[in-house]
N, C-alpha and C positions, 0 to 999 in steps of 0.2 A: 713879215714881222719886223718891227723896229729893232735895230741892232745897236746896243751901246757897249763900247769897250771900256776897259779899266781907265784908259786915257780920257775918254768922254766923261766918265763919272768924276774923275779927278778935276777936270777942267770946269765942271758945272759950278754955278753959284752956290754958296754954302748952304742956304736954307733948302734950295731945290735938292741938293745932294743928300742932306739929312732926311728929307721927306722920302726921297726915292729909295735909299738904301734901307731905311727903317721899315719900309713896306715890303721889301723883297721876300722875307720869310713867310708872308701871309699872316693869318690870324695868330695871335700870341696870347698866353695867359695874362690875366690882369690880377696882380697881387699887391696887397699892402703889406710892407715889411715893418714890423714893430720892433723897436729896440728901446733900451733904457741906458742912460749914462750912469756913471758911478755915483752921482749925487741923487739918482732917482728920477731925473728929468726924462720924460718920455719923448720918443721920436717916431714919426710915421711917414713912410715914403712909398709912392707908387713905383712898381717895377713890372716890366713885361718880359724879363729875361730868365725866369725860373725854368728849369728843365729837369727831367727825370734822368738820373744817372744809374740807378740800380734798385732792385727790389729786395735783395737778400744779401747784406743788410739794406734797409731802405735809405737811399741817399738822394738828395736833391741838390742841384746846382743853382747858383745865382751869379750872374755876371754884373759886376759894378763898373761904373765909369771910371776913367783914370783918377787916381788919388793925388794928382798934382795940386789940387785945391782941396780945402776941407770938405769931407764927406761925413756928415753926422752919423748916418746909418752905419757906414763902414767903421768909423771910430768906436761907436758904441758896441757893435758886435765883436770887434777885436778885443775890446776891454773885458766884456762879460763872457764872451764865448757863446752867447745865446741870442736867438732872434726868432721871430714868428713870421710865417707866411699866411695871409688871410685873403680869401677870395673877395673880390669886389662885387657887391650887390649891384645889379643893373640900376636900381632906383637911386643909388648913391654914387654914380659914376662921376658926376660933376664935382662932388666933394672929394672923391678919391683923386681926381686929376689935380685938384687945388693943392694937394700935398706936394706937388712938384714945384710950387713957388719957392723962392729963395728966402725962407723964413730964417730969422736970426737964431743962433744956437740956443738961446734961452726960451724960445717959444716952442710949445708942444703943438705939433700938427694935429694931434688928437683933438685938442681943445679948439684950435683955430679953424679946423675943417669939419667939426661936428661929429667926431667919432668917439666911442666910449672905450677907454682902456680897461682891460680886465686881466687880473693875474690868476692863474690856476695851478693848483698842485705844486706850489713852491717854485715854479719855473721863473727865471730871472727876467724874462722879457714879456712885455704886455701883448695880449691878443686883442683883436677888434671884436667887440661884443656884437656888432651888427652883421658879422660875416657868417655865412652858412657852413664854411669849412675853415678851420683854424689849425695850423700846424706849428708845433714847437720844434725848433732845430738847434743842434749844437755844432759849432764850427769844427770841422775835422781837418781841413786842408785848404790852402790857398795856392792857386796856380796862376802865375803871371802870364799874360798874353802879350804878343808883340806890339800891340798898339797902345799899351799902357793900362788896358782894362785888367780886371782880376776875376778869375773864376773861383767862387767860394763853394766849397763842398761841405754840405751840412748833413748830419745824421738825424733822421726823424726820430724824435723821442716821444712826442705826443701828437695825437690827432683828435680833434673835436669836430663833430659834424652832426647835422640833423639826421636822426636815425631813419626817418621815412624816405630819405633820399639815397640810402645805401641799398643797392639791389642785392638779391641773394647770392649772385656770382662775384660780389666784391666791387663791381663797377659803380660809378657815381652818376646819379641823374642830375646833371649840371643844369639842364633846362628847368627842371622842377625847382632847383635851388635858386634860380634867378641869378646865376653867376654870369658876369660880363666877360667879354674878351676884347682884345685891343688889336687894331691894325695901325701900322705906321707909328707916329708919335702921339696922335691925339684922337684917334677914331675908336669909340667905344661901341660895342655891338651886343645885342641880345643873342641868346643861344637858342636855336631851334632844336626840338627833339631829333636825335640822330637816326640815321639808318645804320644798323649794326649788322656785321657779318660774322659768320662762324669762322673757326680756325681754318686757315688756308692749307690745303694739301695739294701736291702735284697731281694733276689730272682730275682734280675735283674742284672746279670753280665754286667758290663759296656763294651761298645764297643768303638772303636777309634772314636774321634771327626773328622769330615770332615773339 
């Protein structure tokens, strides 16, 4: 196998290094983060860094890039305390990726990229109408990371999803939803139906669930 050391990675050309390191975790969730500024201007940005932090209470993490330059998503959610996570539909992957362009602060990525903002149940951040799963979160904590990024801890307050894609055991049928996932910086993938396994116990290798 090819062996790369930390020194090798550090010495690599910048774009090569970005592509390599971003691909190391494998497939990642594709989410559009919706926020609103104090004046009501909406913002939408693609993120692949959402992660599960706990189920009781339900907490999700989101890692932001360093805030040494203006970050509209970060500024908005800090101001309002609210933000949404919305699954990226496979058919709209190109439009979702377009939200990563450096739009001016007065331009809404919802409008520029062809998504529909929708407000639900008095929540202060906009959801994406086209998404099969939409989550409303309230910021609970910020944890600074050594490289200048920030881990945002959000409490799940609202979940909206297509009822037919929720299985009786609480799992989500992401393939039926048409939810996309991401590899590296710019690879968007369709999701195949999974092979699911039962609860693992010592001495009892799990078999596929029927």
